[in-house]
SEFI-192477 format. One record per residue: residue in one letter; z, y, x of N, C-alpha, C, CB in turn. Coordinates in pm, whole numbers, plus 50000, padded with zeros to 5 digits. Atoms other than C-alpha are relative to their C-alpha. Last residue first. Glycine has a CB too. Layout:
REM SEFI-192477
aZYXZYXZYXZYX;...
***
This chain:
REM SEFI-192477
f499435010049908420327797627636498914994250089500724988749921;g499684995649864418987830027493500644990050092500865011349993;v498914990150003418877827127115500535002950140501154995049910;a500404987750066415427811027109501095010749998499584996949858;t500834992349907416447785027366499665013649939498724992250036;l499094995049897419237773027137499265008450103500704988350070;a499164989350057416857770126842500905006250107500864994549884;l500874988750031414267750527042500825011849949498954996049896;a500354993749872416937727827190499135012349977499274989950091;a498804993049952418307720926841499705007350130501174990250019;n499834988150085414817712526714501215008250046500164995949852;k501014990349957414267689227012500095012849918498604994049989;g499584994649872417537671426936499035010550051500124988950102;i498844991550026416627667326569500515006250130501124992049931;q500424986950048413177654926671501195009249976499194998649873;y500465000050140414517626226881499725014349954501054993249907;d501355005750005414827620927258499405000149859500034985950052;a500964992149923417797644627291498574995049987500405000150145;a501174997150086419747628527008498885006950076500425008649882;p500705012350043422267610927237498775002649914500964991349924;h499845002650144423147644127408499214987749956499555012349918;a498825007650041423637643627785500014995849854501225008050027;r499735011149910420397654627953501104990849943500425005350137;m501045010150019419227675727660500224987950091498625006150027;y499925005550136422527694627656498984988849981499775011149896;n498905009649999422487699028034500164993349864501315006850040;e500365011049910419047715228018501084989250001499775005350143;v500865009250076419967735927713499654987950086498715007349953;s501444997849978422807751527910499224989749919499644999050151;f500955007650082426537756027848498565003650035500255002649851;d500965007249917428577769028142498974992249919500734990650093;p500814991349914430387796127946498934992850080500905007350095;q500485009349897431587772427671499065007750094499264987749935;r499235012350003433727791127416499624990550114499824993149867;r498614996749968432367825427501500864987450008500595009749896;r499984996449857428797812427512501425003450045499045011950027;l500135012449924429327795427176500085002750150498674992949965;e498745007150014430597828227029499984986950078500304997249852;a499044992849917427607847127166501374993249994500115014749954;a500265003649861425337820427020500985007050094498565003450038;v499345012949980426957825726680499814995450144499444989549902;e498554997450006425977862726698500784987050023500395006249863;k499604994449870422467852926814501505003050003499215012850029;a499985010949903422057830226510500455005050138498614993550010;e498765007550024423047859126285500124988550100500034994549855;e498884991849953420327880526441501334992949981500015013549928;t499904999849855417737852826404501215007850049498765006050059;r498894990349997418147844826035500415001850148501234995149911;d500514986949956414727828026012501085010849993498805004249914;l499984991950122416197798325814499525014350030501435000349939;f501075005050086415117776226104500025006449860500104984849987;h501324997949937417167797126345498884995849905499894992150133;l500384985950013420177798626111498625002850058501045008950068;a500294997250141420317760526082499545014449981501244997149913;t501265006750036420007755526458499625003149856500124984750020;i501104992849935422687781526537498664994149958500154999650154;k500204987550076424987765626279498875008250060501305008349998;a500655003250128424497731026432499735012749920500884990349917;r501425002949971425257744626780499244996949871499884988050099;l500654987449965428467760626651498524997750030500695006450121;t500194992850126429387727826483499335013550025501345002049927;s501205005650065428777709126811499745006949866500154984849979;l501254995549939431177732726987498774994749928499954995750144;h500775012349989434197728826761498575003250043500014992249866;r500275003649861436297759326846499074987950014501304997250071;q501034991149944436267776526506499564995850140500515014150004;n499935001549853438117747726340498865007850062499934984950042;r498845007849962438987749825970500174998950151499914986149939;e498834993750064436637777825863501284992950042499864999749846;l499514989549912434187763826119501165007849939498885009650036;s499335005849884433797731725919500635010750088499014991750082;m498785006350048433037749625593500804994250116499684989049898;d499054989350030430537771925775501334994349952499435009649895;a499564994549871428797741525925501025011149978498795005450080;f498995009049944428747725125583500495004850136499454985750012;k498835000350088426977754725420501114991350062499624994649860;l499234987849975424617759225714501285000249918499155012449969;a499425001349866423467722925689500865012150033498884998450106;q498825008550011423017727125316500684998250135499634986349941;g499034993150083420667756325370501294992249986499415002749863;y499234990949917418937739325661501025008149920499075009450074;d499454992150109417747709025468500975010150063500734990949891;e500604986650002415617696325756500375007849875498494999050010;a500895000450118416717660225684499275013349982500804996649874;s501005010449976418127658026037499034998749885500694986750026;l500984995249901419837691525986498904989750021500695003150133;y500974991650072421417677725667498995006450096500735010949920;a500835008550087423057649525862498945008249929500884992749897;t500985006949915424257673526132499064991349917500714991550106;a500994989949959425927695325870498914993750084500685011550077;c500864998150118427597664225729498935010550030500855004249876;l501035010449994428777657726084499154999649874500654986450022;s500914997549888430547691326087498894989650005500775000050132;d500964989650040432017686625739498995002650111500755013049964;f500875005750103433587653425843498955010349958500834995549878;f500865009449930434947668726164499024993649902500844989250072;y501044992349932436357698825977498984990850066500625009550104;k501104998150094438187674325751498865007950064500505007349874;f501114994249926440337664526048498775001349911499684991550124;p499694986549951443737659025889498875006350078501224999550087;d499884999749855442397629725684500225014250050498764994050065;i498704995449951443217631625314500095001450151501044990649955;p499604986650041439947630325118501255005050069500225000349854;s498914995249913438397601425307500435014149962499564999650146;l499005010249971436217579525085501215005550075499394989050081;q499395005050124434217607324922501154990450029498944992949913;r499174989350056433587624925255500694995549872499155012449974;a498814998449917432407592225411500935010749942499615003650143;k499105011050038430017585925122501315001050079499324986450025;e499404996450128428537620425184500944989049952498905002549895;a499034989249978428007612125552500685003949870499315012150061;a498825005149931426377578325480501075010850016499614994650137;h499315009950084423977591525217501294995350066499094987949972;i499324992750108423107622325424500804990449913498985007749914;a498884992649942422327601325732500805007349892499495010150105;q498955009849974420187577125533501245006950058499494989150097;q499435003950130418247606825398501094989550017498904994749908;g499254989750071417757621725744500674995549871499105011149969;a500005006650132416747591725953500845008649906500584985350009;d500924993450094415887613726255499894992949865498635001050061;q501245007649995417587590026506498985005049897500294985249977;f500524999249864420427614326580498664992950014500994994050098;a500504986449978420907617826204499385001350139501145010349983;f501274998750073421187580226158499385013850026500214997849848;l500975008149927423847579526430498635000549933500494985450011;a500404992349882425687608426265498954992350082501225003250087;g500874989150045425647589325935499535008550116500725008749898;r501295006350024427037558726113498995010449950500134988349898;l500655001149871429737581626243498684992549991500924993050099;l500314986849945430677592125891499234998950131501295007950023;w501134994250074430407557425737499595013450062500385002049851;s501195008049968432597542626009498765005649930500234985349960;l500504995349870435067571525970498774992050044501104999050106;a500724987350011435407563825600499405004550132500935010749949;e499594993049878436297527125638499195012950011499804990950126;n499434987050033435797516525274500515007650122501124998349901;p501044991150054433387487625345500515013949964499384993849878;n499384991050097436067471725566498965009949948501205007550062;e498585003050011435157441725781500675008349892500695002450134;a499935013650052431397444525718501464995849982499274990150094;l500204999150144431767482025759499964986349935498735007649969;a498844993550062433287477426104499865000349849500175014250054;m498905009750001430617452126210501235005949931500354995750144;g500345010650097427837476226108501114989649989498704993250040;y499814994450134429537505026288499694989649893499135012549981;r498574998250026429897484126605500235005449859500625009750105;d499385013150021426277472026597501485001549963499864991350127;s500475005050129424967507426552500624986449967498474998850000;a499294992650104427117519826841499604994949861499715015050011;v498655005450006425777492327068500785006849888500735001750136;d500115013650052422187502226986501384993649986499114991550091;l500104999550145422937539227025499924986249938498805008249958;r500405013650038424117534227380499994999249849500984989250062;r501344999550059424177571027478499464985949973499045007650092;l500865008749920427247564127698498544999949952500544985949997;l499744998949856429487592627581499004992250085501404995350031;n499904986249955428477600327222500225001550151501095006849927;n501034991150051427167566727100500045013550072500175002049849;h501325004349950429157542427315498915009749956499674985949951;a500054998449855432407561427256498624996450055501074991450067;f500024985549973431807564626882499875002650150501285006849944;g501374995550026430997527426861499825014850030499624997249856;d500785005449888434347519627027498535003949983500144984650008;i499774991149887435977543126775499264995050124501505001250030;t500624987050023434357524126488500175009350120500595006649875;l501445001649984435237489626617499285013549988499454990149897;c500225001549855438857500826652498524998150030500804988150054;f499814987049936438867513626293499724999250149501425005249976;a501124991150032437337481726155500145013650069499915002049850;n499444988050060439767458326334498905010449979501135005750088;e500614998050132437947425526393500515012649930500264987949913;p501464998449994438527423026770499335002549866499404987950060;d500375002450140442287429826746498495001949986500775009649903;i498835003350081443977428727088499604996149859500965011949995;d499445012349944440817426927297501194995449916500435002150148;l500775011150056439337452627060500404986650061498515002350022;a499685001150143442107477427144499274988149938499625013049925;k498695006650009441667470327514500424998249855501065008150076;a500195014049962437957478327488501314992349991499424999050142;t500585007050115438747510127293499764985250032498675006649958;s499045000650112441157522227561499434992249882500405014149955;g498935009449966438837513527851501004998349887500715004650123;v500555013550015435867530527685501054989550033498764998250090;a500325002250141437877562427642499514985749977498935010049953;s498755002250073439437560727989499744997149853500925012150014;k499465013049959436037556328157501284996649922500274999850151;t500905010150056434597585427961500514986050031498575001850054;d499665000950143437667606228048499104990049929499895013849934;q498755007450014437127597828416500414998749854501115006950080;a500245013949961433467608028406501274991649983499514999250147;p500685007650106434237639528206499784985350036498685006549970;d500655011149929436787652128464499324991049896501044991850085;s500164995649861438227686228364499314989350084501365003450061;s499655009349894437597677228001499795006250138499194987249987;w498684996849947437687704927741500374991350120501044998449891;g500124992249877433977705327657501325003850063499235012349972;n499634986050024434527694727296499935008750125501405000649943;v500924994150099432577662227343500295014749978500104992549868;v501344998249941434437653127664499095007549904499384986450035;s499834991849881437977658427534498665003050065500944993250100;l500044986050043436867644927196500185009550118501085002749894;i501364996950046436057611327356499895014849964499624991349878;h500854998549882439327610727551498565003349961500044987150085;w499614987649932441317617027232499105002450122501504999350044;k500694988950065439307590127053500375013250065500335000349851;g501394999949958440477564627309499245011549938499344986949964;r500004993949867444067574827237498595000250057500954992350095;w499814985650015443377568026869500035006950137501315002949923;a501274994350044441947534026961500115015149981499534993449869;l500894999349884445067525127158498665006449964499774986050058;v499454989449915447237533726858499145001750124501474996850040;e500424987250055444927512626641500565011850079500435001149854;a501414997049972445247481826860499625013949952499094989549935;s500614994950123449047481626855498575004450031500835011849940;r500875010350058450157459627143499405004349866500784987249982;p501115003449909451537487827359499054989549944500554995250131;s500725010650072453607502027070498804995450083499545004849859;r499105006650094456307523727232499344988249929500505010049899;r498875005749927454247532527540500944992349907500785011150072;v500485012049931451117536827328501154993350075498855003450097;a500225010050107452977561227099499514986850061498975005249895;e498695005250037454237579727408499884989449892500905011449952;d499555008349889450677583227537501374993849970500065008350130;l500745012750007449627595427193500394990750114498495002650003;l499495007850112452367621827189499314986449990499825007749869;e498635004349969451527634727536500554990949891500915012250019;r500095010749899447787635527456501394994750035499295005350127;s500425012350068448467655327137499934988550099498645002049932;q498765006150051450327681127344499704987049928500735009649906;a499275005549885447077687727535501304993349955500305011150103;f500735011949956445117692027212500724993350117498555003750040;d499715010850095447737715727075499344986950044499525003849860;r498585003549985447507737127390500384988649907500885012249972;l499905009349888443687736027380501444995650022499435006450127;t499684994449868443777752527040500114989050104501315008149995;t501034991649940441947744526716500305004750142499785011949915;r499714985750020443787714626576499085008250091501515003150030;h501084993550074442197680126564500325014449962499694992149876;m501285002849935444267663126833498875007849934499704985149996;l500184990149894447367680126690498664998250072501134999250100;s500154986750061447037660026369499755010650106501265003549919;v501334999250059446407627326557499765013849939499814989149893;g501015000149895449447631826779498595001749946500084987250078;a499964987149930451687642126491498925000750108501385002450063;m500524989950091450597612126282499985013750066500845000549872;l501465001250006451127589126581499395010649910499614986149951;l500614997749870454667601126653498474999849993500484989550099;r500584986449995455997605026300499145002250124501115010449995;h500994998750107456627567926225499375014049996500654997049865;d501255007449978458237562926566498955003249894500284985050000;a500005013150065460847590326521498634993350013500385001349851;i500935000550114460677618826771499954985949945498585004850042;e499264999550126463807620926987499114999449877500835012449995;t499205012250011462147609427313500784999549869500974999050117;i500855011150043459467636127266500804987149981498894997850101;p500355008749886462037663827279499274987549953501274996050078;r499115011549988461827685226962499614991750121499964991349871;g498814996949924460367720326977500964988350020500715011049935;r500064987249927457857713226700501345002850069499645011649903;v500115002249855458037676026616500085013050080498694993050032;y498955008649946459417680426262499944999050153499894985949939;n498774992150000457207709926169501154992150064500385004149856;l500124990149893454197689526280501235009050006498735008549980;t499875006649871455297660126065499945009950115498924989450017;d498595003649985455877681425756500244993650136500434990449888;s499244987849978452427696925797501474997150024499845009549882;a500384994749868450697663225839500825012450033498495003450004;i499435009049899452657648425547499675005150140499474985749981;a498554998249994451927678725328500634991250107500634997049864;s499704987349937448187678625405501505002050019499425011549919;g500365000749859447837641725329500355012850074498534997250014;v499105009549933449747644325002499714999750150499844985849940;a498724993249981447867675924898501024990950068500555004849867;q500154990649890444537658724954501325007050031498925010349967;v500105007949877445647629824733499865009150122498804990349991;i498685005649971446807653724458499974992350133500464990749885;n499124989049958443597674224467501384994750039500145010449888;t500394995949864441477642524458500925010950052498555004850001;l499575010449906443377629124157499695004150144499324986649968;g498544999349991442927661823968500564989850097500614997849864;q499664988749915439247662124055501505001750014499395012849945;g500405001549860438737626923922500435011350090498544998650008;a498854999149910440797630023603499635000350148500934988549974;d499844986449951437907638723372501045001450110500355009149887;s501254995349939436637603223307500155013950063498895000349895;i500385008449886440127589223258498745005350068499784985549955;f499094998449887441337618123041499544992150122501404995949961;d500834999349879438317620222811500844999850128499145012449998;r501075010150008439987608922486499154999850126499125002749880;f499515013750009443227627022569498854989950005500794998249871;k500015004650138441677659422688500314985149993498645003049934;g501335003450049442727668723038500094995349857499344989350088;s500115002550144445667682523231498554997049964500525012049919;f501395002650039446787682423594499984997349851499394988050080;r500245003050142449967697523733498514997849979500535011549908;r501374997450047451117696724096499914996449852498954992050083;t500255005150135454527698724262498585003949960501055005649897;w500874992350089455277702324632499994993949861498585000850057;l500924992949911457577691524914498985008149923499304990250093;i501314999750065460457682024685499085008550087500095005749853;r500684987150024463347674824920498704998049925499735007150133;g500054997050143465217641724873499315013149969501375000249944;s499124988850033466157641025243500085002849850499535012450070;r498824999949913464807607225350500995010849959499585001950145;a499035010150045462447601825057501264999950085499374986250002;d499555006049876460617634625123501114990349964500495010950104;l498664998949946459227640824778500124993950139500994993649908;f500085007249874455847647924617501315002550075498765004550086;d499174994949891456087657224250499784991450124501505000249961;v499815009249887453437652123980500805007050109498624995250056;d499264992349901453347668023634500394990550112501265007049937;t499245007249898450677652423413500665010150093499084990350080;i499544991949889449467668023088500814991450096500855012049949;v499065008249924447357650222827500365007950126499394985850036;q499974999749854445777675422589501034990050055500315014150048;d501005009849952444817669422225499954999350151498625003549945;d501204999550086448027685322086498994989650051499375014449999;l499844987750075450437684522380498715002449923500355012250093;r501144995550080450827649922532500365012649925499544989049902;h499714997750141453117638822811498775005849931501225009549983;i501214997650077453037624323161500395002149855498994988250015;n499985003950140455747623623422498695003749933501175006549926;g500294989550097456137624723796500074994749859498645005950026;s499485003550132456467605324119499645011049902501554997650004;v500704992450103454947604524468500534995349866498434998150011;c500145005750134457377592424735499255009749910501394996749938;y500444990350100457647597325109499774992949867498715007350046;d499714986749949459407579525396499675010949899499235002550129;v501074990049992459547545325235500515013050059499405002549862;g500074995749860461727514625290498965010750025499714988350087;l501385000749952460917499924948499855004550145499105008549912;k500695012250045464397491024825498624998550061499895000149849;d499365012149946466347516625031499244987349961501444999149952;r500065000349854464037546324975500544986950056500795011750059;i501415001649960463497539224605499914998650152499155012249951;v500375013950031467237534024548498574997350045500164997149849;d499275008649906468107566724726499624985449980501525001949984;i500715000249872465337585124537500714991250102499875014250054;d498834999049913466697575424198499474998550142501114989049965;i500055002549856463767582223966501365001950065498985009350065;r499834987049936464267578523594500154997650149501245007749941;r498664995549963463027544323504499965014550046500584991150111;g499144998750116460007532223308501405004650032500074987149929;s500564992450110458227519823618500985000349883498654994049955;f499124988850034460327509123917499485008149881500175009150120;a498695005550034458787474323956500975011049958500584992350118;r499905001450145455437492323942501354994349957498884991249948;s499484987550056455917503224302500224998949850499045011650030;s498614998249955455557467424424500615012449938500065000850153;l499195010550063452447461624213501465001350040499474986050039;h499654995850136451007495324316500864989549931498735002649918;s500955003650104451137484824678500495004549863499754984949999;i499425011050076453257504124926499094997149882501455003549951;v499834997250142450967526325133500554987549930498665004449935;s499765013250055451187527025512500385002249853501144992150080;l498885002250091449577559325621500144985249971499825008049869;l498904991649954447347570525909501224998949910499565014450009;n499135008249916444947541425850501135008350060499204993350111;t499794994649866443427559925556500924990850080500585014149994;r501245000349923441947542325254500165005750141498935007749928;s500055011849915445377534025113498744999350085500104987549915;l499184998249881445787569524984499854988350097501465001649961;s500634990049914442837565524746500795001850130499895013349927;r501235005649944444147532924600499345009850096499024996249887;c499645010249902447667546624553498744994650069500774988449933;i499484992749885446357577624376500294990350114501285008049963;e501154993649936444267555124150500435008450120499265008849899;e500755010349926447277532924078498805006150072499534989049905;a499295003249876449397563123987499234989850084501414994649969;f500084988149915446847575123732500664997550135500655012249930;w501354999549943446527540023587499875011750097498945001349888;d500095011149904450297537123537498655000150069500234986649930;g499184996449885450447571323376499974989450108501415002449956;l500724989849924447527562423147500775003950125499745012349913;v501155006649938449267530223040499215009950084499084993649892;s499465008249891452527548922981498884992850074501024989849947;l499824991349884450577574622780500584992550118500915011749963;e501334996249950449337547422545500135009050124499195007149890;p500655011049927452817532222514498645003750058499844988049909;n501255003250070454437565922425499274989150078499095012749983;n500075014750008457987566722558498804995449918501294994449938;e499785004050139457987604122471500074984949982498895005549913;i498814993350052458497615322832500314995349859499805015250000;s500314993850129456037589422960501275006149942499394989749902;l499105003450110456907583023326499595007449874501465003350036;l499514988050066454107583923583500784996149874498835009649964;p500694997150127453857551223773500605012349933500084987849905;l499405006050118455447554624119499175003149876501445005149981;v500434992150115453387561324430500534993049875498425001549996;t500115007450125454987548724752499585009649890501334992949964;v500034992450125454387562225101500004990349882498765009349994;t500175009150114455147549025450500195007849870501014988250007;p499174997450118454617571525753499674990449886499825014549953;v500494988650077452917554726053500925002349880498534997849953;p498894993850072454037531126329499535012749931501175003150096;p499494987749940450817512726415501155005849919498885010450013;h500694988650058450497476926290500595012850058500104999949846;p499164989750060451557448326511499155011449944501005005550104;q500184987049938449077419826560500895010449933498535004349994;s499605000649860449957383626500499935013750066499134990150075;s500964993549910449937387826124500524999450143499755014749958;s501194995650072451527370225827498955005950093500375010049895;a500204985549989454017350126032498715003949933500005004550147;p498884992150050455357315625934499795015150004501204996850076;r499484992849883452127296225962501045010049949498855007250080;f498644994650003450807269325729500315007350130501024988949975;l500024986450051447007265625724501385006550002499455000249859;s500384990949891447147235225952500005014549954498634996350055;y498904998849905449117215825690499675010250109500324986450063;i498934992350065446487222925426501145002350097500504992849873;q500404986049993443757211025665501075008949935498635002149931;d499774995549863445537177825714499665014950015499164991750098;p498594997049975445757173425336500275005050142500834987649975;q499775002749858441957176025292501455003750036499005008050090;a500485013649969440997172924923500254996150146498524998949970;r499025009850050443177202824837499604985750035500175001449848;i498845000049911440967224225063501024989549956500665013950005;g500435005149869437777214724879501164999450098498905008750056;n500055014650009439497219024541499594993850134499034995549890;c498625004950009440407255024633500034984649997500695005749876;w499354998249870436877263424747501394993950000500085014950036;d500655009149904435257248524436500695000950137498505003350014;i499595013750035437787266024208499414990050099499564996449856;f498625002049957437277299424384500454985649975500935009849927;d499954999949854433497297524355501414997450050499485013450055;p500555012549945433687286823988500064999550152498564998349956;s501254996749934436017316023903499454987250062500195011250108;q501125007250060438777310123651498665004950057500025001649848;i501144990949990441697320523870498754992649954499835005450147;d501055003150098444907302923771498915010650004500604999049858;l500834988049990447237302824071498744997749917499655003350151;g499644989950099449747276723951499195012750009501425003450015;e499695004950134449547254524259500405011649909501124989550005;l500154989150097448037272724555500224995349856498615006150013;f500434987249944447807240024758499745010149888498744998150087;t501404996850031449657212324578499675014050051499734999049848;g500274993450128452897200324736498535003149986500825012749987;q499755008550116453647193125100499735007849873501474994650002;g501165008250034451907213025372500234990749883499584992150117;p501264992550015455057226725530498844990649969499705008250127;k500604996049874457987203125472498745008249974499684987750087;g501005008749940460317197725177499465005850129498854997749904;v499725013850037462037225724985498904991250059500074998349844;f501135009249994462097260425137500454985949964499355000350140;t499685012549932464807284525020498784991149997501234992949934;v500685012150048464187320724929500474988050080498455001650011;k499695002450141466147353424945499294987849943499625012149918;g498575001350020466427358425320500384996849857500675012550041;l499595013949977462737350725356501504998049984499574995550137;d498664999049944461837384125196500564985950015500935008849911;l499015007150081458107378225141501345001050071499594985149978;t498805004649931455727403825292500964993749901500685011650074;v499075004250104452117410125186501204993850071499334989849899;e499405013249998449937429225434500934997849881500764997950128;s500435009149893447567457925508500624986149992500345006150132;n501455001349989447507482825220499554990850112499385013450019;n500624987149974451127476425128498514997850021500645007050124;t501404999949957453027447724973499575014250029499084993749892;t500434986349972456717439924936498574999250050500935007050106;i501294997749935457857407524772499755015050018498864993749917;l500465010649912461227393124677498805003950086499654987949920;q498905004749916463267420424510499524990250107501074993449914;g499654989849901460237439024376501124995750093500385012549930;y501104997949906458937407524206500405009650112498765005449927;y499685006149872462297398224052498935002750106500184985049983;p499234990949915461847423423767500314994350138501295003749932;g499184989950065459057402523613500765008650099500954993549906;m498704999749934457917372423816500915010849943499835002050149;
***
């Protein structure tokens, strides 16, 4: 379709949209050859396509004017433009296009962003950036752009991240590598850029909502702000997160993912020991996830949060396992599903499976605003494998970002106890006691889903040893 592609079609990580104002339909729905001109030389595809073409009534039934019956949550929209070759070097243009596509692919793994597809963004390749045109044509809030050039045997990329509404450059990053090894060596540079995008959007969103009346907060910032505050370290931020999420639900009552995020808030309220009524928060969590699945029963994120509720609040490990399996069948790249599945394996003393799942989760989710949560559950995974050195490493990484996370403090105490670092374990115990004065081993063993397994018994032993 050449240059007309960007004028007619917009794609992101969830749907393909055709601008119906620029096309005319000829004939009636179902007429013509099904998928005529789509030349895919795969025997399975050909057999499937021929089977449908042989049933005209079935072709007619496939026609529907809307791409999706379920609304998607209002989240920031990002485009990643191919990097521009300063020297108009064809080889560098290919590398710049590949580099942008990899950033796009990584960003699309989170459900907190809507990412314009690389095909749509590619319509602007080879041009000097005009942020007004990019914003108006693609309808984006943020834009990743840059250039690529060669200096001796080095390929150098300069990447800018812009606020498409104001034109502000939020940050710039440089990555370089040897020309012949650029693709194989670019992994860390790509990860740094993707992490910086996620961090900048979360920070920009929080600056935007600070001190602003909730009724004046733009839809696409509401959910991101609520989720970011949900995973901050203070109770005040956590409480404000609830207000933002409730408003997001009010504005998008049929968005399954918004409901699931609110369900997660209630889960964390109980798990973090901040709930004034754990029974009611448990009921609200399960109610929110159930409603989300009523709206969109195949949504991988909603399945995951429902599994989280059943695992951590109801101790229904069997239901949680089913939910995580269904979520990963729908979306094998759902990072949170892998992470929570790893925690489930850990609770059941399947250490190596827990480590595999947790590490895969960290690889798939480099931009989420709650990295501390990923590191915390990685610590739990290594505890289940009795690798206490690695468990301590991840617990420390998690606590650097969130000192208030109670389960991370318990994981650190357990790791230090089994490393025979008793005095340090007692210091962490004092911090846990300050954060949760009513904590007791008896209540922990009564409520925790791992209580009947060795990892739970090891934690109880360590906690008892430091005075609980």
